[in-house]
C-alpha positions in Angstrom: 112.3 146.0 142.3 109.5 145.3 144.6 108.4 147.5 147.4 106.0 147.4 150.2 104.5 149.8 152.8 105.2 148.9 156.4 102.4 149.8 158.7 102.7 150.1 162.3 99.2 149.8 163.9 97.6 150.9 160.6 100.0 153.9 160.0 102.6 154.0 157.3 106.0 153.9 159.2 108.2 153.2 156.2 109.0 150.9 153.3 110.6 147.7 152.6 111.9 147.0 149.0 114.0 144.2 147.2 116.2 145.3 144.5 116.5 143.4 141.3 119.8 141.8 142.5 118.1 140.5 145.6 119.3 142.8 148.2 116.8 144.4 150.8 116.4 148.0 151.9 114.2 149.2 154.8 113.7 153.0 155.5 111.3 154.9 157.8 109.2 157.8 156.6 110.7 161.1 157.7 107.5 162.1 159.5 107.7 158.8 161.5 111.3 159.4 162.6 110.6 163.1 163.5 107.5 162.2 165.6 108.8 161.4 169.2 105.6 159.6 170.0 106.0 157.1 167.2 108.2 154.1 168.1 110.4 151.9 166.1 108.8 149.0 164.3 111.3 146.7 166.3 114.4 146.9 168.4 116.7 145.8 165.5 115.5 148.6 163.3 115.8 151.6 165.5 114.3 154.9 164.0 116.8 156.5 161.7 116.7 158.7 158.5 119.4 156.5 157.0 118.1 153.4 155.0 119.1 149.9 156.5 120.5 147.8 153.9 120.9 143.8 153.8 121.7 141.0 151.5 119.1 138.9 153.3 115.5 139.6 154.4 115.9 141.4 157.8 115.3 139.1 160.8 112.3 141.1 161.9 110.5 140.5 158.7 111.7 136.9 158.3 110.2 136.1 161.5 106.8 137.0 160.4 106.9 134.3 157.8 105.0 130.9 158.1 107.2 127.9 158.9 107.1 124.4 158.2 104.0 122.8 156.5 102.0 126.1 156.7 104.7 127.7 154.6 104.5 124.8 152.0 100.7 125.1 151.9 100.8 128.9 151.4 103.4 128.6 148.9 101.7 125.9 147.0 98.3 127.6 147.1 99.7 131.1 146.1 102.3 129.6 143.5 105.1 131.2 145.3 108.6 129.8 145.4 109.7 128.8 148.9 112.7 130.7 148.8 110.9 133.9 147.7 110.8 135.3 151.2 109.7 138.6 149.9 106.9 137.3 147.8 105.8 135.3 150.8 105.8 138.3 153.1 103.7 140.2 150.9 101.1 137.4 150.7 100.9 136.6 154.3 101.5 139.8 156.3 98.8 142.1 154.9 96.2 141.5 157.1 96.2 139.4 160.2 99.6 139.4 161.9 100.7 138.6 165.4 102.2 141.9 166.2 101.5 145.7 165.3 103.2 145.5 161.9 101.5 144.8 158.5 103.1 144.6 155.1 101.2 146.0 152.1 102.5 145.7 148.6 103.0 149.0 146.5 102.0 148.8 142.9 104.4 149.8 140.4 
């Protein structure tokens, strides 16, 4: 299992994980859900105490990935399989993203 912290404007909002069978789970931290001033990270993942599950990387996170030639270069330089979306997300979304969300790998 691989897990990442999901930060919204530098504050931990929740966690994203990929199970050994390839399925994904996203859940918000309880404190984030209970704070009415904190927004959801995106419209497709509204604040909820229940975890979201998907057989595929959630579209919100998939759209954070590089495309085309940029993806090829990043995968080659970091030795990541182009089909390893979670690995690619961990390598490209930890610092400089277009939106307010960053993804930080959690060490096992």
